N, C-alpha and C positions, 0 to 999 in steps of 0.2 A: 702218303700222307701231303693239306695242304691247304694254311695258314692265312690267312691276309692279319697283315695286322698297318696300325697310325699308328706313325708317332712326328708327334710334335718338336718344332723345336722356337729356342726364345732368337730375335735377329741381335737381337745382342746378346748373344756370346757368335768370340770370333773366328772358333772352326767352321759357325755353322753360319755366314758371311764370306769364310774362306774352300765349302765350302761349294756355295753356291754361284759364287763365279767363276768354280773350275772344277769341274762334274770327269775327273781326275779322284781328288777327294770326298765329295760328298760316298764314289763307288766304294774309296777307303770308310767309309767315315760309319756306310751302311755293312758293309758285309765285317764290322769289328762287333757287328751289335752282335752275326753270328760264331763268331774262331770259325770262321773257313769263308771257301774260294767265293765266286756269283757259282760257279758250276757245282762247286758242294750239296747247298740248299736249296738253288735252283731261284734263281731268287733274281724276281724283277719287283720293278721298283715308280711309280709317279710321283716329284715334286711338285706340291700346288701349295700359292702363295696366295695370300687375305694380307694385306698393309706391314706389319708388323712379327705373324707370325706362317711363320712356316709348318705344313703338311706332307707324311713324305708315304704311301701305301705303295703295301709289300706284301707277295705271295711269294709264300719259303715251302719249300717241305716239313723243316719244323720251327716250335719256339720259336723267339729273342730271347735273348739270355741276360736277360732285366742286372742284370751284377754288370752287364756290360753298357749298359747304360747314363753315358756317364753328364756334365754340366750341360745346359743347356739341349739337356731329353729328356722328352718324360716318355711315354709310353698311355696314347691317345686310348687306347681296345686292341681287342689280336681273339680269332678264333679262328674252329680250326673247318674247313669248309666243303670236306671231304661228305658230309649230307647233300651240300647244295651243288655239286662232282653231278652224285650219284642220277641226281631226279631232272637232269638232263634231259631232254626229246626231239627224235628231229621232227620236223616240222613249229618246235618252237620257235617264237621270235623274243628279238632282246632287240634296245638299243642301245649300239654300245657305243668304246668314246678307246682306241687306241690316238696313242702320239708315235708318231715311227721317221725314219726314213727314206723313204723310196729309191731303189737304187737302179742302175745296170750294170754284170760285169761290163769286161772293157785287155782286152791282150794287150801286154808295154810292145810293141814293137820289138825292143829294146833287149825284150829279158828271154819273152814269149807265156811268164806268166800275168795276171789276168788283175784288176782291182778297182773298186766298184769309184763311178761315175752318178755322183745325186745326177739323177732329172730332174729337166727345169722344167718344161712342160706340160705345163699342169696337165692335158688329155694324157700323157704318158704320165702323167705320174697316175691318175686313175686307171691306167688299163693296169698295172700293176701291183695296187691295189685290187683291185676281182680275181685278179688273176694270181693275189695270196691269198683270194678271199674260195675261190673255190680248190687248194690247196691243203686248206686248213681244215673244209668241211664242213661253210655255211658259204649262203650268196647275199650276199651285202643287194634289200630292197630301196633303199632311198640313202643319200647319204651330204653331206656337203666338206665342205676343205682347208682348211685353217692355217693360214701362214703361223706356226708355233716360232719359241727366241732361236736364236743361235748358241750355241755353242761346245760353250769355250775347255781345251780338252788339253793339256799344260804334259806331260811327257821328259823323260829325257833328252836332248838336247844324241846320247848314240840311235833316238829306238825316238824317231819324227819330229820330235818338240813340238810347237802346240799344233794344233789342228784345232782346224774351225767347222764343225757340220748343219747344219741346216736342216728341218724335222721340223713335218709336219704333221699339223690336227684333223685326225673325221671321225667327225660323230654321226652317227645317223640312223637303223631299221636293219636288221641282218634275221634271213631265217637259218635253224644247224639245217645241214643236209644228214652232215656225214656225223655221230654222234662220236667216236670212236674223235677221231680227227678234230672236231671242232674242241673238247677235253684235253688232248693232250697242245692244241691251241692256246688256251683259255692258259694251260701249267706250263709253258715252255716260252712266250712269247713269240711274234711278227716278229717278225723284220729284221736288221742288224741292230747294231746301238746300246745289247741290254745293258750292259753295265751299262752304262749313260740314260737309262733310264726309260732309253726306248722301249713303246716294243709291249706294255706290261698290255689288256684288254679290257678295257674298266665296263661290265655290264650291267645291263634290269633288262625285268624285263617285263616284253612288252605282254599287255591283253590278247586277245587274238579274236 
């Protein structure tokens, strides 16, 4: 099962303002709507702001627990997407909108473990995006890159302390090459940072 929900938030609410300034707090606020971990409900989300209103669009494997929606938040709408997923077919063309963090894994010389390095070069980032498309069952026909906002994430000092992540928004046109892999990408997201509002693939059907 897969559901799309829209949570509307009021900027006047203290916990909403706190969540907007710290992606870790936003993560806890949204997973609390399901009383489960992000992985437990396959949660993906995108935060959109418009003046004094904030709307969060969410994919999850089950409905929001309405009794967990607290002050400053309301359920703007919710529907099951199973029929929509089933209607996807190889060869369909879709408009897409993705916020993600293109990266490269590098080995640490001191420990042998790898770490993610954000890609600073646009050509490298686009090459990463096209590889991800191929791995996830679609081909990109047209794309524009837009620099998104920096994300602040505050962990306890023994778990890394403050982190700052650069994200990029990609909008364009794509076509489905492998429908099974593509459906999985929609449900599971693309790239890192899914706990912090990255990786959710928003789609709009294009007429062939």
